[in-house]
N, C-alpha and C positions, 0 to 999 in steps of 0.2 A: 154693213158690207164686211165680209171676212177678208182681211188683208194678209192672211197667213198662207204659207205653202209648206210642203213636206220635203225636207232634205233627206236623201237616201244615200247610205254608205254601204257598199258591199265589201266584205272582207273574206278573202280566200284563205282557207286553212287546209293545207293538204299534207299528207303524211310524208310525201317525197321530199318536201322542203322543210321539214320539221327539225327541231333541235336534236331529237333522238336519231333521225336518219343521218344527219351530219356527223353525229358522234358514233355512228355505227351501232346504235342500241336498238336492234331489230327483233328482240325476243318477244315483244308484245306490240305488233303493229296497230292494235286497236286503241292505243293510247299515244297521243302525240301533242306536242307543244309548238306553236308557231309564234315567232317574234313579230311585233308590229314596229317596223323600223322607225317611223316618225312618231309613233305613239298617238293616243288621242284620249280625250276625257269624255266619259259618259255624264250627261246631265240628267237631273230629275225630269221625269216624264218622257225621256227617250224610250222608244219601243224596240225590243230586240226579238228577232225571230230567225228561223233558218230559211234562207231563200231556196236552196236546193242542196241535195247531198248525193254523194256517189260512193257507195260502199263496194269495195272491190273484193270479191271472193271468186276465185277461179271456178268456173262451172256454174255460176249463179244463173239458173234458169229453171223453168217449171219441170223439166224432165230429169232433173238431177236429185240425188239423195244427199242429205246434209248430215254429216257426222261431226260432232264437236271434239271428241277426244277428252271429254271431261272425266275426272275421277269419280267413280261410283262408290267403291268401298274396298276395304282390305278383307281378305278371306283366307282361310287355311284349308287346303285340300288334304284329305287323309288317304293313306295307303298308296302313295306314289312310290314306285320302285326306284331305288337309288343304288348304283353300283359304286363300289370303292375297291381299289387294289387291296388284296388280302395282306394283312400284317399278322405275324405269329411271333409271340414272345416265347423264348426258349432259353435253356441253360446250355452253354457251350461246354467243351471238354474240361475246361479249367474251372467250371462252376460259376462262371459269370453270366449274368442275364444279357441276352441279345435279342434283337428284333430282325426277323426275316421279312423283307418287303418284296411283294410281287413286282416284276419288271416286264419290260417289253419281251414278248415271246412270239416269234413270227410263224410258228407251225400250227396255229389254230385260228379260227375266224374271230376269236375274241382278241387276239393279238396281245395277250397278257398272260403271265404265269398263272395267276389265280385271282379270284375276285369274290367279294362278299356282296350279297344282295339283301337289302332291307327295305321295308315299306315305311316311309317317313311321312311326317306332317310337313306340308310345303306351303308356307305363307306367300301370298301374292297380292298385288294391287290390281283391281279390275277397273277398266275404263269403258266408256260407252261405245267405243269402236273396237272392242275386243271380244273374242270368244275364248274361254278357258274352260276346259272340262277334261277329266280323266278319260283315257281310252283303254280298252282291253283288246287283246288279239285272239283270234280263233283260227283253227284249222278245220276245214271241212273234210270229212272222211269220204273223199271222192275217188279213192282207189290209187292215189298218187302221193308219194312223199310221206307216207305215214306207216307206222308199225303198231298194231294193237298190242295192248299189254294185258297180262304178262306174256313175255316171249323170251326164249333162251338165246336164239341167234337167228340170223337171216340167211346165211350162206352155208349150206351143207357141202356143196361141191366147190372145190377150189382149183382144180387142175384145168388147164386149157381144153383138154379133151372132153371133159364132162361139164364144163361151166354152164353151158346152155340148159342143163337139166335143172338149174335153180329156177328157171321160168316155167318148167313143165311139171306135170304131176300134181295131184291134189296134196295140199299142205297136210302135214300130220306131225305127231309127236317125235318122230325120228328125224324130221327135217327142220326142226327149230321151234315148234310149239312147246310150251312147258310140258314137263313129263307127266304132270297131273293137273286136272282142272277142277273147277267148282262142281259140286254135286248137281248133275243135270236135272234133278227133280226140284231144284230151288233156284231157277234162273228167272230173271226178268226178261220175258220173251220180247219185250219192246226193243231190247238191245241185241238179241241173238238170233242167228239162223242156224239151221242144221244142214250140214252138207252131205249127209248120208253116213258119216262116221263120227264127226265131232261137231259140237256147237261152237260157232265162231261169231264174233261181233259183226253185226250187219254193216255193210258198206252202203249207206243210204244218204250221203251228203248232209248229215247232221253237223252242227257246229260244236267243236270241242275247244274250250277256253284255256288259255295258257296260264300255267303256274310255273314259278321258278324256284329252284333249290337255293337255300340260303348261302351255302358255301360250295365253291367249285374250284378245284386245282387242276389245271390243264397240263402243266409241265411236270413230269415225274421228277425232274431234277430239282424242283422247288422243295420237295421233301428233304433232299440232302442238305438244303440250305439251313434247315432247322433241326438237323440231326434226327431225322425221323424216317421210318419206312413208308412206302406207298400205302395209302389208305383208300379202300373202297368199301362200300356197304353192299354185301351180297343180297340184301333184301332192300332194294332202293325205295320201295314204297314207304319205308319207315323213316326216310329223311324228312327234314322240315321244309315245307313248301309254302310259298306265298303267292297270292293272286298277283299276276304281273300286270302293272298299270303304268302308263306314261301320262304325263300332263300335256295335252294338246293346247297350244297357244297360237291363236290367229289374230291378226290385227288389220283392220280395214283402214284405208287412207282417210284422213280427216278433211273437213271442208265439203265442198260440193263435188260430187263425182257421179257419173252415170251408173246405173245399176249394173250394167255390163262390166264396167271397170272394177267395181267392188267385187263382183263375182270372180273376175279374172285374177285380181290380186290375192283373194283368199284361196283360190284354187292353186295358184303358184306356190303359196306357202304350204299347202297340204302336200304338194308334190316335191317340195324342196329336197334336193339330193346332197348327201355329204360328199366330201372328197373321196375319190376311189381309193380303196385299200388294196395294195398289191402284195401278194405273198411270194417272196423270193426263196429259192432253194439252191443248194449247191449242185453243180453239174457233176455227176458221178464219173463222167467220161473226160472231164477237163478240169484239173485242179485250179482252184481260185476263180473259176467262172461261175456267175450267178445266172439262174434262169427264172423268168417270171412264170410261176405255176398257175396262178389264177388271180382274178381281180374281183373285188366285192364292191357293189354299188348299193349302199343303203340310203333310204330316204326317210322322211318324217313318218310315213305310215306303212312302209314296205321295206323289210330288212331281214337279215339272216338271223335265224335262231339255231342254236346248237342241235345237231342231228347225228344219228348214227351213220357210219360209213362201212364200206366193205371190209377194210383191214381189221377193224376192231369187233366186227360182228360175225365172225366165223365161229364154227363149233369149237375149234381149238382154243380160241381166246376166251370163249364163254367158260370153258372148263377151268381156266385160271381164275376167272371172276367168281364163279360159284364155289368159293373155297375161302377158308380163313388161313390158308397157307401163304403168309405174307411173302415168303421168299420166292414164290412163283409169280408174283405180280410184276408186270412190265408196263411200259408206256401204252401198249395196246390194251392191257387190262384197264388202265386208267381211262383210256379213250372209250372203252365199252361202257364204263360206269358213267362217264360224263355225257353220254347220249341221253341220260335221264335228267340233265340239268333243267330242261323244260319238259314238263308233262302237261298234256292237254286233256281236260275232263269234260264230259258231256253234261254233267250236272254239277257245276262248280260250287254252287251254294252249299251242297251237302258236304263237300270237301272242306270248305272254310269253317263251317260250324262244327262238323264232326271232329276235325283235327284239333279244334280248341277244346273239345270235350275230353279227349284222351289221345295218347300216343299209339304207336303200332302195337303196344303191349296191352292195350285195352284197360277196362275196369274189372273189378272183381265182384262176384256175387258174395253178399255178406253172410248168407246162410242158405240152407237147402230149401228147395221147393218140392212139396209133395202134393200132387193134385188130389190125392185121396184124403188129405188131412185139412179140414177147414181152417185150422190155425196156421197152416204153412202153404197156403194155396197161391200166394202172390210171388212175384219175382223180386228178390231182395237185393238191392245194390249195396255194396260196401262204400256208400257215399253219403256224407252227412246231409241231413234234411235242412238245407239253408236256401235262402232266396237265390244266392249266387249260383249254387250248383243246379238248382231247378231251372234258372234262366238259361244256363248253358245247354241243358237238355232241350228246353223249349226252342232255343235257336235252331237246333238240329231238326226238331219236329216241324218247325215253320218252313225250313228249307225243303223238307220232304213234300210238303203240301204244294210246292210250286210245280210238281210233276205228278199229276193225277194218274199217269199211266202206271205208276207203282201199284195201284189198286185195281185198275179197271179191267173188265172183261176177262179174256183168256191170257193176258200178259204174264200172269203168274201161274205156275202149274198147280194142280189140285192139291199137292202136298202142303202148300202154304195155306194158312187159315182162310178158308173160303168165306168166312163171315166178316172178315175185315173190310172196311170201306174207308174212304178218305174222311168220312164224317164221324167215324167212331174209333179210329185207331191211328197210331203211328208205329214206327218199328225201331228196334235196336238190333245189332248183330250179336250172335252168341255162338260160341263153339259147341260142337257136338261131343267133343272128347275132353277127357281130363287133361289138366295142364301138362302132365309129364309127356303126353303125346304131341304137344303143340310147341315143342322147343325149337328155337332157331339154331343156327350154326354155332352160336355162342352159349347155347344151353339155357336160354331164357324163354319162358312160355309166352307165346304171342296169341293175339286174337287173329285167327285165320293163318293161311299159308298160301303163297302164290304158286306153289307146285313146281319150282325150278328143278327140284329133285323129286323122284317118284315117291308118292305116298306109300307108307307101309301097307302091306296086304290087308284088306278088310277095313281100312280106315280112310275116311276122306277128311282131310285137315282143313278144308274150307269152312268158313262160318255159314250160319243160316240166319235168315231174317226172323225175328221174333216180334210179332205184332202185339202191341199192348193197348189198353183202353185209353181213350183221350176224349175229353169233353171241351170243345172249343169255347162254350159259353162260360167256362170257369178259368179261362187262361189268365185272367188278371187277378186271381185270388192268391194272396201271399201265403207263405207257410204259417205265419201267425194267425191269419184270418181263417185258414182251413182248420188249424188245430182247435181254435175256439169253437168251431161249428161241430166238429166230430165228437162223439161220445167217448171214444177211446182210440188208442193207437191200433194199427193193424187192420184186421178184417172187417171191422165195423165202420169203415170209412164211408161217409155219405157225401163229403165235399172233397174235391181233389185240388190240391195246391197246383196252380199253373195248368190245371186241366188234366193232370196225370199223376201227381205225386201223392203217395200214401206214407204217413209217418209210421216207422216201426222202431222197436228197440231190441237189439240182439240180446240173447240170454246172457245174464251176468254183467250187462253194461247199462249205462244210464244215458248215453248219447243217442239222439234220435237220427235215424237214417232214412233213406228213400226206398220205398217199395213201389212196384208197378203192378197193375191188375191186368193179367192176361186172360182171365176167365170171362170177363164181360164181353170180349170180342167174339167169343164162340162158346160152345158147350164145355170145352175142356182144353187143356194145353196138349198140343199134339204129341204123339208118342215119339216122334222123331227127335224131340229135344231131350228125352229121358234116357237115363243110363239103364243098365241091366236090372237095377233094383227098382226101376219105375220112378225115379226122382231126378231132379237136377241138383247135383251136389254143390255145396258151398265152395267158394273160391274159383269156380269156373269163370272163364273170361267172357265178358260182355261189353257192350259199348258201341262205338263206331269203328267199323273195320277199315283201316287205312289201306288195305291191300287192293291190288288192281283187279282181282277176280271177285271182289265182294259184290253181293246183291246190291243193285242200283248204281254200281260204278261201271262206267265204260270209259276207258282211258287209252291214250296213244302217245307215242313220241314221234319225232320226225325222223325221216331217213333222207339222205341226200339224193337217193335214187341213182347215184353214180357207182357203177361196179368197176372192178379192175378190168375185166373183159366185158365187152358188149355181148349181146346174145350171139353174135358172130365172133368167135374167139380170136379171129385174126386181127380184130380191132381192140386195142387196149387203151386204158386211160393212163397214158404215160408220155414222157418226153424222151426224145433221142431214140430210145429202144425200150423193149418190154421191161428191162430191169430198172429203168428210171420211173418207178411207180409214183404217180401223183394222186391216185385215188384216196390215199390215206389223208390227204389234206382237205378233202371234201367233208368237213365236219359240220356243215350247216345247210339249211334250206331256207328259201325266202318265204316269208309269211306276212300277210297284211293286205292292204288295198293298193293295187298297182296304179290306179287311175282315179283317185278320189276327186270329186268335183263339187264346187258350189255353183249351181246353175241358176241363170235368170232367164225366164221366158218372157220375151218382150211383149208378145201378144196378150198374155194373161197378167202381165205385171206381177209375176210371182216367182219367188225364190224356192229352190229345192236343194237338198243335199243328195248327191248321187254317188254311185260307185264306191260305197264303203266295203264292197266285196271285190275280190279279184275274179273276174268272170272266166268261165271256160272259153277256150278258143277253138277254132276249126282245127288248127294243128295239122298233123299228117296222119294218114290212114295206116302207114306201115313204117317200121324202123328203117326200111330200105328205100324210103321215098327219095326220088331224085337219082337213084342209081341208074347208070346207063346200061346195065346188063338187061338182056331181054327178059321180059316178064316182071321186072321190078315195077312197083307202084310209081305212078307219076307224082311229082310234087304238086301239092295243092296250090292254087293261085292266090288264095286269100287266107293263109294260115293264122293271121292275127285277128280275123273277124271274131267278135264276141258272140257266143252262142249259148243256148242251153241244150242239154242232151237228155234223152230218155232211152233207156236200155243201152247204156254206154258200153262201148268196147274199149279195150286197153291193148296197146301194142308193145313190142319188145324194146322200145326206146328208153324205157325207165323201168326200174325194178323195185317192187315191194313184195314181201312174202304174202301180204294180205290179199294180193290179186292172183295168186297161184290157183289153178293153172292158167297161164296166158295162152290165148289162141286168137291170132289175128283173123283167121278164116277157118271155117269147117268145110272139109271136102264132102261133096255129095255127088253121087253118080246115079242117074236113071235115064231111061230112054236111050241108052247107048252113048250118053255124053257125060263127061265129068265137069263139075263146076266147083268153084270156091265161093262159099256163101258166108257173109259176115253176120255175126250175131253178138249179143252182149257177152261181157265177161261173166263167168258163172258166179262170181262173188258180188256182182252189182245187183242191188234190189231192182226187180223188174218194175217198169212203169213209174219210176220215181224220177222227179226232176233233179238233174245235176246241172247247176248253173253257177257254182262258186267253188273256187279252190281254197280260199282263205279270206280273211277280212278283219275288220276292226268293229268294235262296238263303241259308240259314244254313250257314256253314262249320262244320266240326267242331273248329275251334280254340276251345276254351272255357277255356283257361288252366289246366287241371287236368292235372298231369303223369302221374298214376298212379291206380290204382283206390282207393287209400287216401284220396287227396284228393277223388276223385269221390264217395266214400261219405259225405263230410261236407257235400256241396254241395246246393243246391236241386234239381238234376237228380235226385239220389237221393231226395229227399223227395217229388218228383212221381212217382216210381216208375220212372224211366228206368234202364236197364241201362248199365253202363260201356261195354260193347262197342257200344251203339247210337250213341255219340258218338265212336267211333274210326274213323279212315280205314280202308277195307278194304285187305287185303293186295294185292289186284290190282284195277285199275280198267279196265273195257273197256265194250263196248256193253251189258252187262247191268246196269251200275250207274253209268255216267257221268252227266254233267249233262243229258243228253237223255232219260234213261229215265223212264218213268212210275212213279209211286208206287202200289204195290198190296201185297197180302199177301205176295207173293213177293219184293219188292224193298226194303221200307221199312227193313229192318234191315241192309242192306248197301250203303247209298248213299254216294257220294263227297261229295255235298252234299245238303242237305235242302231240299226244296220240296214243293209239293203240286199236286194236280190233281183233277179230278172223279172221283168213285167210280163206276166202270162195273161193273155186275153183270150176270150172265148173263141174267136174265129180261127185261132191257131190250130185248134183241135182237128180241123179238116185236113191239115197237112200230115196227120199221123197215120193215115191210111197208106201204108207202104208195103209193097210185096217183098218176097224173098230176095229179089234182085236189087232192091233199093230204089224202085220207082214209085213215085207218089201219084195217087189216083184222084184225090180230092172227093171221093165218095163220102157221103154223109153217114158213115157207119162208125161204130166203135172200133178203134184199133185193137188188134189182137195178135197173139203169137201164132205160129204154125208148127206142125210136126211133119218131118220128112224122114222117112227111113228110120223111125224111132229116135230121131234127134230133134230137139226143140230149137226153134229159130224165133228170135224177137227182132222186130224191125228197129234199125238204128235210126232214131229220130234226132235230127240236128236242125235247130231253127235259130235264125239270127235273134239276138237278144239285146234289149236295152234295159238299163237299170230302172227299177221303180224308185221313185224319189221320196224322201221324207219332206213333204211339201208344207210350205207355210200356209196356215189357214187364211190369212188375210193378204191383201195387197201390200206391196212394199210401201213403207211410210216415207214419202218424198221429203217432207219437211218436218223438223222437230219443233221449231219455234217460228211463228208466222210473222214476227216483226222484230226490228231492232229499236233500241232507244239510243238517242244521242245525248250525252251529258256534256256540259260546258262550264268553264269557269267564268263565262261572260255574265251569267245571271246570278243574282244574289242567292245565298244559301237558304234564305227563308222561303224561297219558292219550292213548293212540295208537289210531288207526284205520288198519288196513292197507288201502290202496286207491290209487286214482289221485290222487296229490297233486302230479303234475308241473306246474310253473309255477303253483303255487297262489297265488292272490291274497289268501288269508286264512290267517293263521298259527294261528288258534284251533283247538282240537281239536273233533272231531265229537261232538255229544251225542245226536243222533237222526237217523234215516233215515225219510223220508216217501215211501211209494210213491205212484204216480199212479193207483191203482185208484179211489179215492174222489173223483172230480171231478164237481162239480155247481155250477151257479149262479156260475161264475167263481171258484171256490175249489177247492183240493185240501185235504182234511181229513186230518190226522194224529191218530190216536187215541193212547192212552197208550203210551208207549215201553216196550219190554222192557229197555232199557238203564238201569241205575242206577249212578251213580258215587259213590264213597265219599270224603268229605273226609278228608284225612290231616293237615291242620294248620289252625290257626285262621286265619280270613280275614275281614276286614270288607268288606262289599259296600255301595257307595254308588251304583253304576250297573251295568247289564248290557249288554254289546254282543252283538248277534245277527247272524249272517251266514247267508244262504240260498244254497246253492251246488249246482251240477250235479255229476254224478259226476267230471267232469274238473277240478273245483275252480275253475270259473269261476262268477261270479255269475249267478243266474238272472234272467230277465226277469219282473218283477212290478211291482205298483204299491203305493201307500201304505196299502193295507188289510190287509196281512199282519200276523199276530200269532202269538206263541208264549206258551203258558202253562207256566211252569216249576213243578215240584213239589219242595219241599224237605221231607224227612222227618227228624225228630229223635226218637230214643228217649228217653223220660223215665222214670226209675226211682224209685219210692217206697221209702223206707227203713223204713216201719212196717207192722205187721200191722193188720188191721181192728180187733182188740180193743184194740191199743195206741192206735189212733187215737181210739176211743170214749173210753177213759180220759183221753187227752190233752185231748179236747174238754170232758169233765166238769170236769177240773182248771181249765181256762180259765174256765168259768162260775163256779166257786167263787171264783176270784181276783177276778172282776169283781163 
């Protein structure tokens, strides 16, 4: 008969009453020590287990996402733009060295005298609840707030009597276009439209990416600080520009949170707004009085970029700018120049690679090319035949391949080599003329000329594209490998280094230089490249053309859109009276994403990134909207509604010369009645979707090197696939930065942005008549002609952003269980598992799965594990650690608790009868 029984002792250990909590040591709530007031001794064969556990994590439940906040890695992002106040070292009048430092300057949106921009390496730490990635900004050419380059000035008319004429009439070279343009026989027609007189850049809602100039001085007085005259560059394309990038950093809350909460927090950070900046000016009518001229509200992804304004972009100011007469420079001249601080390019990759190859002055040809002489039939660069030089050219050629429209169909005119394809060629720019004809205002020969001044009669100083032979299957062959394969230098080349380079040696020299084959692209080198002697002379300029009118370059700068007078000259941009002009202070325009969003769809359990573009809005139909005068347009009831437009019209409320001539309505009279009919602006490309004003790109540089790192990151928790954040193997017109985001493209993009979601059933709303009424006939929408005037239906539809959607469902839980470690059990008790980099040396006593989550707690029921004491041990305190499977401490708070159970077997040495007799004997004794 077994005379034993089990003695059970329960010991409560909770964080709230621990030594750490009493000492206010709460940095790690997952580790706590509880004192045992009376103490006790564990005996051999005692059994230890966990009776129950209560792990407190706010939000602990099945519908929450768990984020730890664990460190993943250190990483260095490249090319992040950093601004610093400009410092210039100079010698004062006494010959002593001095430093002029830029200071606060309230008359410009930068609020500083001068600044330097540089692209730096930025080291960061990345955690599993963070998103860090560089972003780039773009401006859509939507007919608002932009000026195509090159351009001389915006405002030809400055008097109140004629100011409205700036909006009217077809743009031309006497109203601000450059005096001369590129040769119209050598245009990339993907970029240009013909208005009946001139070729102009198409307004077709393409994305133009922001570049920033390295050095900008805003305050003319700053030059006086370092004993200098005002400096401007009359050929601004020649300045040094950098791709403008910011580092976007977002952080989700750690612990357990609903997907909706995580989306909300990330969105709030995307839209975080800086403190307003107020520009104060002196009141010209009251001495000592200050007036608030304007207030700037910049946010993380939507902010002001330097732009041209009315005061500095008149014809008179341009005439001072287009000069090397320093004495004529004024603050307005400097303001004109500073509108070029940010330049936006349609094909930015070409600018990055091309400007690394050469400056605005180009490269030189090393010797003449004679198409009739087999020994001189190549294009000979005065550039050494080295791997480094060849790689610089190859970078440019690779950038060209991102944009197949350079070669396809009728985008290039017949004068350009019709045999050239993307498979057999790449191009460089080359001058048509000798160097003496290509000098800038300082007398230095350039590659190309932007035509701010009229070209000499009979000469076009713009460069031409020269297509040369390229073999992509030899792109990885080095100079040494190609040389070893070829039988000789020059014309007998059979293998091309890096797919294009031929070695040659100039007469009388020993150094090897780079030649290019133009003959293999077609039967001969076109006559338009040859001089009167039928050759291309040595020393002619070649390379990448930095100028704005170069083949394959489409560029713009921003304009504030604010004029001194409105279209109605009775209304001026002023304070107090017309003489208190404030239009000069409008030196910026907003660019970026106004309403970016991390979205969570509850029904699909799916995250998306939305609204990386600033959508078009309903706005108003007329600049006179809301005026009480009879016949004025009524104010629209929903001006903020996001829409996309087709056949967009532009009204007089904003000005850019790119939209001239403005026309809110066309008058038409027939049948004895007069009507005002709306139609698209003449500069707007017909039947083109306009759904964005500007926006941001997310680059796919997220600091995570491989899929293993990615799977530990916030991206994975949100449901994104590793491949969604990888650069595609090939980039072309199916996935480059101009492509629209839709179901077919969103997983293969080079860069990530958004646009309106266009679905098939919307097309039924395009059937609109001359008067603006929709019929919903299932016909193809079309334009109409009335009295020899064309009319396009103004199509305006509500729009929602297409999202960059996660491929997978959101990952609710990163780790399915906790481990409880305790000082109660001996160190020789082992648990086989992931103990790499363990922060706790104590052995595991229990495992708590995360099935039972409710009310901010995970409940652990009685453990199946029992541990047997092997030697006597006195306990005065118990230390408990709560860990994840990777042996890192969990995220919890001070409400966690563990109830330990200690079982001891007690054995009686007497039978029941013996016990009765013993009790009777005790009574007799008493």
